[in-house]
VEXKOL-643205 format. One record per residue (C-alpha): x, y, z; residue in three letters. Coordinates in steps of 0.25 Angstrom, whole numbers, always signed. Example, Ala and Ser with C-alpha at 12.3 -4.5 7.8 and 13.67 -1.06 7.14 Angstrom:
! residues 2
> X,Y,Z,type
> +49,-18,+31,ALA
> +55,-4,+29,SER
END
This chain:
! residues 85
> X,Y,Z,type
> -54,+48,-3,ASP
> -43,+47,+6,ALA
> -50,+38,+14,SER
> -48,+27,+2,SER
> -35,+31,+1,ARG
> -31,+30,+17,VAL
> -38,+17,+17,ARG
> -31,+10,+5,SER
> -17,+15,+10,GLU
> -19,+9,+24,ARG
> -24,-4,+18,ALA
> -13,-6,+10,PHE
> -3,-3,+23,LEU
> -11,-12,+31,SER
> -9,-24,+20,GLU
> +5,-21,+22,LEU
> +5,-21,+36,GLY
> +14,-8,+34,ALA
> +15,+3,+45,ASP
> +22,+17,+44,CYS
> +35,+12,+46,ARG
> +36,+5,+34,MET
> +40,+9,+20,PRO
> +27,+9,+15,VAL
> +19,+20,+4,ALA
> +6,+20,+0,VAL
> -4,+29,-7,HIS
> -18,+30,-12,ALA
> -23,+38,-23,SER
> -37,+40,-29,ILE
> -40,+40,-43,HIS
> -53,+42,-46,GLY
> -61,+31,-39,VAL
> -48,+23,-39,ARG
> -39,+21,-27,LEU
> -22,+19,-31,ARG
> -13,+14,-19,LEU
> +2,+14,-22,ARG
> +12,+9,-11,ALA
> +25,+6,-9,LEU
> +33,-3,+1,VAL
> +47,-2,+3,LEU
> +59,-8,+10,SER
> +65,-2,+22,PRO
> +77,+2,+13,SER
> +68,+7,+0,GLY
> +76,-2,-8,SER
> +62,-12,-11,GLU
> +50,-7,-14,ARG
> +35,-12,-18,ILE
> +25,-4,-24,GLU
> +12,-6,-27,GLY
> +0,+1,-32,SER
> -16,-2,-32,ALA
> -28,+3,-38,GLU
> -43,+0,-33,GLY
> -57,+6,-30,ALA
> -58,+18,-20,LEU
> -69,+10,-12,GLU
> -58,+0,-9,SER
> -46,+6,-3,PRO
> -43,-5,+8,GLU
> -43,-15,-2,MET
> -33,-8,-11,LEU
> -23,-6,-1,GLY
> -24,-20,+3,ILE
> -22,-25,-12,THR
> -11,-17,-13,LEU
> -4,-21,-1,GLY
> -6,-34,-3,SER
> +0,-33,-16,GLU
> +14,-27,-10,LEU
> +14,-36,-1,LEU
> +14,-48,-11,GLN
> +25,-40,-17,ARG
> +35,-41,-5,GLY
> +30,-29,+2,ALA
> +30,-37,+15,GLY
> +44,-39,+14,ARG
> +48,-25,+13,LEU
> +39,-22,+24,LEU
> +45,-31,+35,GLU
> +58,-27,+30,ALA
> +53,-13,+36,SER
> +46,-19,+49,GLY
END
């Protein structure tokens, strides 16, 4: 449902500490009883990018967002976001 999608996207953005001025994209979609989250973090110039995706239970949307956010932070998304802030 729409609530699960929005909750997972918000949890992802919160985990990153991102706001609406940062180059971050996140999209949640439902596939049967599974929730899929795809995300992208860009450097301010757009020359660097970190992408990721995760899939999980529809009943745990926040956990999915936190998990993907944490993964992207471990892969360097924090550095890209700091450069844009």
